[in-house]
C-alpha positions in Angstrom: 48.5 -45.1 21.6 49.8 -48.7 22.6 52.0 -51.3 21.8 51.5 -54.7 23.7 52.3 -58.7 23.0 49.7 -61.0 21.7 49.4 -65.1 22.4 47.5 -67.0 20.2 44.0 -66.8 20.0 40.8 -65.8 18.4 40.0 -62.5 17.6 36.1 -61.1 16.1 37.3 -57.9 12.6 34.4 -56.2 11.4 34.6 -54.2 8.8 30.9 -52.4 7.3 28.9 -54.3 8.8 30.8 -58.0 8.0 32.0 -59.9 11.2 35.4 -62.4 10.4 36.8 -64.4 13.1 40.5 -65.3 12.4 42.9 -67.7 14.8 46.2 -65.8 15.3 49.8 -67.3 16.5 50.5 -64.7 18.4 52.0 -61.0 17.0 51.2 -57.6 18.1 48.8 -55.2 18.5 48.7 -51.2 18.0 46.0 -49.2 19.6 45.4 -45.3 18.3 42.6 -43.7 18.9 42.1 -43.8 15.0 43.0 -47.5 14.2 43.6 -51.1 15.5 46.5 -52.2 14.1 47.3 -56.4 14.1 50.6 -57.9 12.9 50.3 -61.5 13.4 52.9 -64.0 13.0 49.8 -66.4 11.6 46.5 -65.3 10.7 44.3 -68.0 9.2 40.0 -67.5 8.7 38.2 -69.9 11.5 35.9 -69.7 8.3 38.6 -71.8 6.2 39.3 -74.2 9.3 39.6 -78.1 8.6 39.9 -79.8 11.1 40.8 -82.8 9.1 43.6 -80.5 8.0 43.5 -79.3 11.5 44.4 -82.7 13.1 47.3 -83.2 10.8 48.5 -79.5 12.1 48.2 -80.8 15.7 49.7 -84.2 14.3 52.5 -82.7 12.5 53.6 -80.2 15.6 53.7 -83.0 17.4 56.5 -84.9 15.5 58.7 -81.3 15.4 58.4 -81.8 18.9 59.2 -85.4 19.2 62.1 -85.1 16.5 63.4 -81.8 17.9 68.1 -81.7 19.0 67.6 -78.3 20.5 66.0 -77.6 23.2 64.8 -73.8 21.0 63.3 -76.2 18.3 61.2 -78.2 21.0 60.2 -74.9 22.8 58.8 -73.7 19.5 57.5 -77.4 18.6 55.3 -76.8 21.9 53.8 -73.6 20.8 53.3 -74.8 17.8 50.9 -77.8 19.3 49.4 -75.4 22.4 48.7 -72.8 19.9 47.1 -75.5 17.0 45.4 -77.2 19.8 43.7 -73.9 21.3 42.1 -74.0 17.5 40.8 -77.4 17.8 38.8 -76.4 20.8 37.4 -73.0 19.7 35.5 -75.4 17.1 
């Protein structure tokens, strides 16, 4: 058995011959001989993403980064911007 942290990125899920792709914003993966469990901070099906909505989320996150009062809030907002840009690049 293995437990590992996950960085933001894409995962492919294959169930009963159906393949789906998700963008995840980090989390954990638990791997055992019988199954893999992914606990993601956020998981967005790529089939549901719209570029206009994604671009707006990037803009909102950038505004949050600029408006952040603390270093912790600024770092968190900057990570969100980076994560969303990764999704944008995957299109």
